[in-house]
C-alpha positions in Angstrom: 41.3 29.4 -1.2 39.3 31.8 0.6 38.3 32.0 3.7 35.0 31.3 3.6 36.0 27.8 1.8 38.4 27.1 4.4 35.6 27.3 7.1 33.5 25.1 5.0 35.9 22.5 5.1 36.4 22.0 8.7 33.8 20.5 10.7 32.4 23.9 12.2 34.6 27.4 10.8 37.6 28.7 12.3 38.0 32.1 14.4 38.2 34.5 11.7 40.1 37.2 14.0 42.9 35.8 15.9 44.8 32.3 15.6 42.8 30.1 18.0 41.8 26.2 17.7 38.7 25.6 15.7 35.4 26.2 17.2 34.8 22.0 17.0 37.7 21.0 19.4 36.4 24.0 21.6 34.2 23.0 21.9 35.2 18.6 22.3 37.6 20.6 25.2 34.6 22.5 27.2 32.1 19.8 27.1 34.9 17.4 28.4 36.2 19.3 31.0 32.5 20.0 32.4 32.2 16.4 32.3 29.4 15.8 29.6 28.5 12.0 28.3 30.1 11.2 24.7 26.2 10.9 23.9 25.3 14.6 24.8 28.7 15.3 23.1 27.6 14.5 19.8 24.1 15.5 19.7 25.2 19.4 20.7 28.2 19.3 17.9 25.2 17.6 15.8 23.1 20.5 16.4 26.0 23.2 16.7 26.9 22.2 13.3 23.2 22.2 12.2 23.1 25.7 12.7 26.0 26.9 11.4 25.0 25.3 7.9 21.3 26.9 8.6 22.9 30.3 8.6 25.5 29.7 5.1 28.3 29.1 7.8 28.5 32.2 9.4 30.2 32.7 12.5 28.2 32.0 15.6 29.9 35.6 16.9 28.1 37.3 13.7 24.7 36.3 14.7 22.4 37.2 17.3 19.0 36.3 19.1 16.9 36.5 16.1 19.4 34.1 14.0 18.2 31.5 16.7 15.0 32.3 16.5 14.7 31.5 12.6 16.4 28.2 12.9 14.2 27.1 16.0 11.7 28.1 14.2 13.2 26.3 10.9 12.8 23.3 13.0 9.3 23.6 14.0 7.6 24.7 10.5 9.5 23.4 8.0 10.8 20.3 9.1 8.5 19.3 12.1 10.8 18.4 14.5 9.2 17.0 17.7 9.0 19.4 21.1 12.1 17.6 23.0 14.2 17.7 19.5 13.5 21.7 19.5 15.1 21.8 22.9 17.8 19.8 22.4 19.1 21.9 20.0 18.1 25.0 21.9 20.3 24.1 24.5 23.4 23.3 22.5 23.0 26.7 21.0 22.6 28.3 24.2 26.1 26.1 26.2 27.8 27.0 22.8 27.7 30.6 23.5 27.4 30.9 27.4 30.2 27.8 27.8 32.3 28.0 24.0 32.3 31.5 23.5 31.5 32.9 26.6 28.9 35.2 25.1 25.3 34.4 26.2 22.7 35.2 24.4 19.9 37.7 26.0 15.8 36.4 26.3 14.9 34.5 22.8 11.6 35.2 22.1 8.6 35.1 19.1 10.0 31.0 18.6 7.4 28.7 17.0 7.5 25.9 19.8 7.2 22.5 18.5 4.2 20.6 19.9 4.6 18.4 22.8 2.2 15.5 22.6 1.0 13.1 25.1 2.8 9.8 25.3 2.1 7.1 27.0 4.7 4.4 27.6 4.5 1.4 26.3 4.2 -1.2 28.9 4.1 -5.3 28.8 2.2 -7.7 31.2 3.8 -10.4 33.3 3.1 -12.9 30.8 4.5 -10.9 27.7 7.9 -10.4 29.8 8.0 -13.8 29.9 6.8 -14.4 26.2 9.9 -12.1 24.8 12.0 -13.9 27.0 11.8 -17.2 25.6 13.2 -16.3 22.9 16.7 -14.7 24.1 19.6 -16.2 25.5 22.9 -16.0 26.8 24.1 -12.6 28.0 21.3 -11.4 25.9 18.4 -12.5 28.0 20.7 -11.4 31.2 20.8 -7.6 30.0 16.9 -7.9 30.0 17.2 -9.3 32.5 18.7 -6.4 33.9 16.6 -4.1 32.3 13.4 -5.5 33.4 14.2 -6.3 36.7 16.2 -3.6 37.9 14.6 -0.3 35.6 17.9 0.1 34.4 18.3 1.9 31.1 20.2 -0.4 28.5 23.8 1.8 28.4 23.6 1.7 32.1 23.4 -2.2 31.8 25.8 -2.4 29.3 28.3 -0.5 31.7 28.5 -2.3 34.4 31.7 -3.2 35.9 31.7 -6.4 37.9 32.3 -4.0 41.0 29.1 -2.7 40.7 27.0 -6.0 41.2 26.4 -6.8 45.1 25.0 -10.1 45.3 25.2 -10.8 49.3 22.7 -7.8 49.0 21.0 -8.2 45.6 22.1 -4.8 44.3 23.3 -2.9 41.6 25.0 0.1 41.3 24.6 2.3 38.7 27.1 4.7 37.9 27.2 8.0 36.1 23.9 7.4 35.1 21.6 10.1 32.9 22.4 13.3 34.5 25.7 12.1 35.7 23.7 10.5 38.7 24.7 7.4 40.5 22.0 5.6 42.4 21.4 1.5 43.4 18.5 -0.3 42.5 17.6 -4.0 43.0 18.8 -7.4 41.5 16.5 -10.2 41.2 17.0 -13.1 42.7 15.8 -14.8 39.2 18.8 -14.0 37.6 21.5 -14.0 40.1 22.6 -17.6 39.1 23.3 -17.1 35.8 24.9 -13.6 36.5 27.0 -15.3 38.5 28.1 -17.8 35.8 28.2 -15.7 33.0 31.1 -13.9 35.4 32.8 -16.7 35.6 33.2 -17.2 32.2 33.9 -13.7 31.4 36.6 -13.8 34.2 38.8 -16.6 32.7 38.5 -14.0 28.9 39.7 -11.9 31.3 42.5 -14.1 32.7 43.8 -15.1 29.5 44.1 -12.0 27.6 45.9 -10.5 30.2 48.0 -13.4 30.3 49.0 -12.2 26.4 49.4 -9.0 27.1 46.4 -7.5 27.0 43.5 -7.2 29.5 43.1 -3.8 30.0 39.5 -1.7 29.8 39.0 2.1 29.6 38.4 3.6 32.8 35.8 6.8 33.7 37.4 10.6 33.5 41.1 10.8 35.3 41.2 7.3 36.8 43.3 5.5 34.4 46.4 8.6 35.1 45.6 8.3 38.9 46.1 4.2 39.4 47.5 3.7 36.0 47.0 -0.9 36.6 43.8 -0.5 37.5 42.6 -1.3 34.2 44.2 -4.8 34.2 42.1 -5.4 37.7 39.0 -7.5 37.6 36.6 -5.6 39.5 36.9 -2.9 36.6 36.2 -4.9 34.0 32.6 -5.0 32.2 30.1 -7.2 32.5 29.5 -7.9 29.3 32.5 -7.3 27.3 32.0 -7.7 23.6 33.9 -10.5 21.7 36.9 -8.9 20.0 39.5 -6.9 21.6 39.6 -2.8 20.6 42.7 -1.3 20.4 43.6 2.1 21.8 44.2 4.6 19.0 46.2 6.2 20.9 48.5 4.2 23.2 48.1 1.1 21.2 46.9 -1.0 23.9 44.2 -3.9 23.1 41.4 -4.2 25.6 37.5 -5.1 25.3 34.9 -2.9 25.5 31.3 -3.3 26.6 28.5 -5.2 24.4 27.5 -2.8 21.3 23.7 -1.4 22.5 23.1 -2.5 18.4 23.4 -5.9 19.4 20.9 -6.2 22.1 18.4 -4.0 20.3 17.9 -6.2 17.1 18.3 -9.4 19.3 15.8 -8.1 21.8 13.3 -6.9 18.4 13.6 -10.2 16.9 12.6 -12.5 19.9 9.3 -9.6 19.9 8.8 -10.9 16.1 9.1 -14.3 17.2 6.9 -14.0 20.5 3.8 -12.6 18.1 3.4 -9.7 20.2 2.1 -6.7 17.7 2.9 -3.8 20.4 5.8 -1.8 20.3 8.8 -3.1 21.8 12.1 -1.7 22.8 15.1 -2.2 25.1 13.5 0.8 27.4 9.8 -1.1 27.3 11.6 -3.9 29.7 12.2 0.1 32.3 8.7 1.0 31.7 8.0 -2.3 32.7 9.2 -2.6 35.4 8.1 0.6 36.9 4.7 -0.1 36.0 4.3 -3.6 38.1 5.8 -2.2 40.9 3.2 0.5 41.1 0.8 -2.3 40.9 2.1 -4.3 43.3 1.5 -1.6 45.4 5.2 0.0 46.6 4.9 3.5 46.6 5.7 6.2 44.2 8.7 8.0 45.9 9.8 4.1 46.0 9.5 3.6 42.1 11.1 7.2 41.8 14.6 6.7 43.7 15.0 3.0 41.8 14.5 4.7 38.4 16.7 7.6 39.7 13.9 10.0 38.3 15.0 13.8 40.1 11.6 15.0 39.7 8.3 12.9 40.8 6.0 14.1 38.3 8.5 11.9 35.6 7.6 8.8 37.6 3.2 10.3 37.9 3.1 9.2 34.1 3.3 5.4 35.3 0.6 6.1 37.4 -1.8 6.9 34.0 -0.7 3.4 32.6 -2.2 1.8 35.2 -5.4 3.2 34.5 -7.8 0.4 32.4 -10.1 2.5 29.7 -12.1 5.7 30.7 -9.0 7.4 32.7 -10.0 3.8 35.2 -13.6 4.0 35.8 -15.5 0.7 35.9 -18.3 0.3 34.5 -21.6 -0.3 35.9 -23.0 -3.3 33.7 -19.5 -4.8 35.0 -22.0 -5.1 38.7 -24.9 -7.0 37.0 -25.0 -10.5 37.3 -23.7 -13.0 34.7 -25.6 -12.4 31.6 -27.6 -14.8 29.8 -26.8 -16.2 26.0 -27.3 -13.6 23.8 -29.9 -15.9 21.8 -31.1 -16.4 24.7 -31.1 -13.6 25.8 -32.8 -12.2 22.2 -35.6 -14.6 22.7 -36.3 -13.6 26.3 -36.8 -9.5 24.9 -39.1 -10.4 22.1 -41.1 -12.9 24.8 -41.8 -9.9 27.2 -42.4 -7.6 24.6 -45.1 -9.7 22.6 -48.8 -8.2 22.9 -51.9 -10.7 22.5 -54.7 -9.5 20.7 -57.4 -9.3 24.2 -54.9 -7.0 25.7 -54.6 -5.0 22.6 -58.2 -4.7 22.2 -58.5 -4.2 25.7 -56.1 -1.3 25.4 -58.2 0.8 22.7 
């Protein structure tokens, strides 16, 4: 079996010159040491694999800036990917060379950039939000209310732990949000009572799991080693646990992870269909609506930026464009006229005002 075939059978190939861990394992190690999220980990592995496959499974050490250029140009020209997708692929490749191979690239020039179209987010009115909420129930209703009431992203809501809810202050603490940032956002009074009742039911399930010898939850980073018994404590449990227990493949312990995001997305999609809305509504639409409705209510943009967790206020400013109503928010002068008469009467009045008698016509000749 040749070395090339061995490389193709492994996820990303082997180091050819010395016995070292697979490149795949090394990438995973570096990503987790730097505390990258699992979603970023999956995306980076995907693009590094695509990059190596594009160059016939050559090892990245044998490739250079020109090879990166050709791959990125191929994505834009042949595959017509979005600009954000091309940038993600570039970030993954730069991470590979700088942090994994420790062989930073020089400037990459001449890349055909994918077009970045300007898109406005889809926003629901308050009435439309109510129409969707009517068709949600149970924990799906609670999750959607947290998305709309606090501007949470879907995974931020699903990863909430019991200790992250502060009912007396009406606050929600988002841990390790996008960009590994913590923030505090608001908790709607409309959801408080039902959320407390939901937690009472979840606590009963947790107590039963603990009595059966389970009741453990996965802890972030190295907290499981630092606090060996913390994974059984009520404060660390997920607010929205899944229905069935999961089994840790390494330890064999059983516990409950949070609800999978696909279940919430499917419930929202069905609710939108039942409500009769024609807009393309996703779980993230509630976050867009939260920001837009706060600006409409008169809250300053810096407050909205802090609640959303945006690093740059320019990201938040897109919601100011959503507030415009046609023609960049310009009010038509015709809207200032007095109430127009009925169309039929208006037509008759027009013809009457333009009717010329025979006597008047003769006088003008």
